[in-house]
C-alpha positions in Angstrom: 15.5 -13.9 17.3 17.7 -14.2 14.2 17.7 -12.8 10.7 17.7 -9.4 9.1 14.3 -8.3 10.4 15.1 -9.5 13.9 18.4 -7.6 13.8 16.7 -4.4 12.8 14.0 -4.8 15.5 16.8 -5.2 18.1 18.4 -2.0 17.0 15.4 0.3 16.5 12.2 1.2 18.4 10.2 1.1 15.1 10.5 0.1 11.5 8.7 1.6 8.5 7.0 -0.9 6.2 6.0 -0.1 2.6 2.7 1.1 1.1 0.2 -0.3 -1.4 1.0 -2.5 -4.3 -2.2 -2.7 -6.3 -3.4 0.8 -6.2 0.0 2.1 -7.1 0.3 -0.4 -10.0 -3.0 0.9 -11.4 -1.4 4.3 -11.8 1.4 2.5 -13.7 -1.0 0.9 -16.1 -2.3 -2.2 -14.4 -5.9 -3.0 -15.6 -8.7 -4.1 -13.3 -8.9 -7.9 -13.4 -5.3 -8.3 -14.4 -3.1 -10.3 -12.0 -0.3 -8.0 -10.6 1.9 -11.1 -10.2 2.2 -11.5 -14.0 4.0 -8.2 -14.1 6.9 -9.8 -12.2 7.8 -11.3 -15.6 6.0 -9.0 -18.1 7.0 -5.7 -16.5 9.7 -6.3 -13.9 11.0 -2.7 -14.4 7.7 -1.3 -13.1 7.7 -3.5 -10.1 11.3 -2.6 -9.3 10.5 1.1 -9.7 7.6 0.8 -7.2 9.9 -1.0 -4.7 12.6 1.6 -5.1 10.1 4.4 -4.6 9.2 2.9 -1.2 12.9 2.4 -0.3 13.8 5.9 -1.3 10.9 7.2 0.9 12.5 5.4 3.9 10.9 2.0 4.0 12.8 -0.5 6.0 10.6 -3.4 4.9 9.2 -4.0 1.3 6.7 -6.6 0.5 7.0 -8.7 -2.7 4.4 -8.4 -5.5 3.1 -11.9 -4.7 -0.1 -11.4 -2.7 -2.1 -13.6 -5.1 0.7 -16.0 -5.8 -0.8 -19.3 -4.7 -1.9 -21.8 -7.3 -5.6 -21.1 -6.4 -5.4 -17.3 -7.1 -3.2 -17.8 -10.2 -5.7 -20.3 -11.6 -8.1 -17.5 -12.2 -5.6 -16.2 -14.7 -4.7 -19.6 -16.2 -1.3 -19.3 -14.5 -1.5 -22.0 -11.7 1.5 -23.7 -13.3 3.6 -20.6 -12.9 3.7 -20.4 -9.1 7.5 -20.9 -8.8 8.4 -18.6 -11.7 6.2 -15.7 -10.6 7.1 -15.9 -6.9 10.8 -16.4 -7.4 10.7 -13.3 -9.8 8.8 -11.3 -7.2 11.3 -12.0 -4.5 14.3 -11.3 -6.8 13.0 -8.0 -7.9 12.4 -6.9 -4.3 15.8 -8.2 -3.3 17.4 -6.1 -6.1 15.7 -3.0 -4.7 16.7 -3.7 -1.2 20.3 -4.6 -1.9 20.9 -1.5 -4.0 19.6 0.8 -1.2 22.9 1.1 0.6 21.3 0.1 3.9 19.6 -2.9 5.5 16.1 -3.3 3.9 14.0 -6.4 4.7 12.4 -8.3 1.8 9.1 -9.8 3.1 7.5 -12.5 0.9 3.8 -11.5 0.7 1.3 -14.4 1.0 -2.4 -13.6 0.7 -5.5 -15.7 0.9 -6.3 -18.4 -1.5 -9.7 -17.0 -2.3 -11.2 -20.3 -1.3 -13.2 -21.2 1.8 -11.6 -23.9 3.9 -13.3 -26.9 5.5 -15.6 -27.4 7.4 -17.5 -24.5 5.9 -16.0 -24.6 2.4 -14.5 -27.2 0.0 -10.8 -26.6 0.4 -9.0 -29.0 2.8 -6.4 -27.8 5.2 -3.9 -30.2 3.7 -4.4 -28.8 0.2 -4.2 -25.2 1.5 -1.0 -26.0 3.4 0.5 -27.5 0.3 -0.3 -24.4 -1.8 1.2 -22.1 0.8 4.3 -24.3 1.1 4.7 -24.2 -2.7 4.6 -20.4 -2.7 6.8 -20.0 0.4 9.5 -22.2 -1.1 9.6 -20.0 -4.2 9.7 -16.8 -2.3 12.6 -18.2 -0.2 14.4 -19.3 -3.3 14.1 -15.8 -4.7 15.7 -14.2 -1.6 13.0 -13.2 0.8 14.1 -12.6 4.4 10.8 -13.4 6.0 7.3 -14.6 4.9 4.5 -12.1 5.4 1.0 -13.7 5.6 -1.5 -10.8 5.2 -5.2 -9.9 4.9 -6.3 -13.3 6.2 -9.7 -13.6 7.9 -10.3 -17.2 9.1 -8.4 -19.2 11.7 -8.3 -22.3 9.5 -6.6 -20.4 6.6 -4.2 -18.4 8.7 -3.0 -21.6 10.5 -2.7 -23.4 7.2 -0.6 -20.5 5.8 1.6 -20.5 8.8 2.2 -24.2 8.7 2.9 -24.1 5.0 5.2 -21.1 5.3 7.2 -22.8 8.1 8.4 -25.5 5.6 10.6 -22.8 4.0 12.7 -22.3 7.2 12.0 -18.5 7.1 10.5 -16.6 10.0 6.8 -15.8 9.7 4.8 -12.6 10.2 1.0 -12.6 9.9 -1.6 -9.8 9.8 -5.4 -10.0 9.7 -7.9 -7.5 8.3 -10.3 -6.4 11.0 -12.8 -4.8 8.8 -16.2 -6.1 10.1 -17.1 -4.2 13.3 -13.8 -4.9 15.1 -13.5 -8.5 13.7 -12.4 -10.2 10.5 -14.9 -11.2 7.9 -14.8 -14.7 9.5 -15.3 -13.1 13.0 -11.8 -13.3 14.5 -10.8 -10.6 17.0 -7.4 -9.1 17.7 -7.3 -11.1 21.0 -7.7 -14.3 19.0 -4.8 -13.2 16.7 -2.7 -12.8 19.9 -3.5 -16.4 20.8 -2.4 -17.5 17.3 0.8 -15.5 17.7 1.6 -17.3 20.9 0.7 -20.8 19.8 2.7 -20.5 16.5 5.6 -18.4 17.8 5.3 -15.8 15.1 8.0 -13.2 14.7 5.3 -10.5 14.5 1.6 -10.1 14.1 -0.8 -7.3 13.5 -3.5 -5.7 11.4 -3.6 -4.5 7.8 -6.1 -3.1 5.3 -9.5 -2.7 6.9 -11.6 0.4 6.9 -9.1 3.2 7.7 -6.5 4.4 10.1 -8.8 4.9 13.1 -10.0 1.4 13.1 -6.5 0.1 12.6 -5.2 1.9 15.6 -8.1 0.5 17.7 -7.2 -3.0 16.5 -3.6 -2.5 17.6 -4.8 -1.4 21.0 -6.9 -4.4 21.3 -4.1 -6.7 20.1 -1.7 -5.1 22.6 -4.1 -5.7 25.4 -4.1 -9.4 24.7 -0.4 -9.8 23.9 2.8 -10.1 25.9 4.7 -6.8 26.2 7.5 -8.3 24.1 5.2 -9.1 21.2 6.1 -7.3 18.0 3.0 -5.7 16.5 2.4 -4.6 12.9 0.2 -1.7 11.8 -0.5 -1.3 8.1 -3.6 0.9 7.6 -5.4 1.8 4.4 -4.8 5.4 3.4 -8.2 6.7 4.6 -11.5 5.6 3.1 -12.0 4.6 -0.5 -14.3 6.7 -2.7 -15.3 6.6 -6.3 -14.1 9.7 -8.1 -14.3 10.1 -11.9 -14.8 6.3 -12.4 -11.9 5.3 -10.2 -11.3 4.5 -6.6 -9.4 7.2 -4.6 -8.4 7.1 -1.0 -9.0 10.2 1.0 -6.1 10.0 3.4 -3.6 12.8 3.2 0.1 12.4 4.0 -0.6 14.5 7.1 -3.4 12.1 8.2 -1.1 9.1 7.7 1.7 10.8 9.6 -0.7 11.2 12.6 -1.8 7.6 12.2 1.8 6.4 12.2 2.6 8.1 15.5 -0.6 7.0 17.1 0.0 3.4 16.0 3.4 3.6 17.6 1.9 5.0 20.8 -0.7 2.1 20.7 2.1 -0.5 20.7 3.0 -1.1 17.0 6.7 -1.4 16.2 6.3 -2.1 12.5 4.2 0.6 10.8 3.3 1.1 7.2 0.4 1.7 4.8 -1.9 -0.5 2.8 -4.4 0.4 0.1 -3.9 3.9 -1.3 -0.6 4.5 0.4 2.0 6.0 -1.9 5.7 6.8 -1.5 4.8 10.4 -0.7 2.7 9.2 2.2 5.5 7.0 3.5 8.0 9.8 3.3 5.9 12.0 5.5 5.2 9.1 7.9 9.0 8.5 8.2 9.7 12.1 9.0 6.9 12.2 11.6 8.1 9.0 13.3 11.7 10.3 13.4 10.5 13.4 15.2 8.1 11.6 17.5 8.6 10.6 21.1 6.4 7.8 22.3 3.5 9.1 24.3 0.5 7.8 26.2 -1.5 5.0 24.6 -4.4 6.8 22.8 -7.9 6.3 24.0 -11.1 6.2 22.0 -11.6 10.0 22.3 -8.1 10.7 21.0 -8.4 8.2 18.1 -11.7 9.6 17.0 -10.7 13.3 17.3 -7.6 12.8 15.2 -8.3 10.0 12.9 -12.1 9.5 12.7 -14.8 7.2 14.2 -14.2 3.6 15.1 -16.8 0.8 15.0 -19.1 -0.2 17.9 -17.4 -3.6 18.0 -13.9 -2.3 18.3 -15.0 0.1 21.0 -16.7 -2.7 22.9 -13.5 -4.8 22.7 -11.5 -1.9 24.2 -13.9 -2.0 27.1 -13.3 -5.8 27.6 -16.6 -6.9 26.0 -15.6 -9.7 23.6 -19.0 -11.2 22.8 -20.6 -10.6 19.4 -23.7 -9.0 20.9 -21.7 -6.2 22.3 -20.7 -5.1 18.9 -23.8 -6.0 16.9 -24.8 -2.5 16.0 -24.6 -0.1 14.3 -21.9 -1.8 12.3 -18.8 -0.7 10.4 -18.0 3.0 9.9 -16.6 2.3 6.4 -16.8 -0.3 3.7 -14.0 -2.6 2.8 -13.1 -2.2 -0.9 -10.1 -4.4 -1.5 -9.7 -7.8 -2.9 -5.9 -7.9 -2.6 -3.3 -5.7 -0.9 -3.8 -2.2 -2.3 -6.2 -3.4 -5.1 -9.7 -2.1 -5.5 -12.2 -5.0 -5.0 -14.3 -6.1 -8.0 -16.4 -9.2 -8.9 -13.3 -10.5 -10.7 -11.1 -10.3 -7.6 -11.7 -13.2 -5.2 -11.4 -13.6 -1.5 -10.2 -11.1 1.0 
């Protein structure tokens, strides 16, 4: 392995990734339906402040504010012609935060779904998807990203198009899926299938993000570890509990203490890169970092341990842990929580496409 992220992984047993982008930007004034990527130019000071809060809390990896930075997502905001501008700016802002930290901090170029359905089910061709991802990847690399971080994907066709597009930049690639539908992605991929993608595309790391809460995330890491080589670098980035509507806004019920417990259990389950997704603030990260620094890796958690400390897991995830990979084994009773995000850390609404 080579590069900043690989060097840190060779030196440390775990690395702390950052928290949510969207939900934290809402507290800074982002309006529902507004593209966070536009803030890279309109309000770069606010994006820089968010990155610095994560770095100050101990994050070793910060993700750029570019989750919806493909031409297809930006087209919803009449900004499809600004792909290079917005993504270069996203990476440069994160690079500034990382380089001013006084230590090695990795800038990961966030690449989210296009919001389109790929062929043969949908209208978007694999070639057009690859071209869009390559366009975004080139801009993130130009802006100073160390690695490209493909996240919250759900279909094999799109994740492979994203990997192939990202590869054109020459940067290493990490990919995470969102296992939010009874132990599977929205398009029915399992953690074991992600392990296969990891092997076939020689990813630097792979894992799980978003989903329906810390308990299900830890279960997905266990299932991913079961299907992966011992040397595989796994990523855990759980939502901060379960979203709830409170006083007209979405709030996540995960406390810093819950996220600290999740971080240690994710490490025990096999993850080496651990962070938070929707609802995760700098305060959550600070407590997670302290917990990991004090933690000695223990036994891999079983279902009883996960559920007693983090909450229930789905029937599908439980079946996979027992080696039952067919859909019928996880057909009922379904998910323990509901997925509420359209982008990393952003509450889902009808105006927010895709996964």
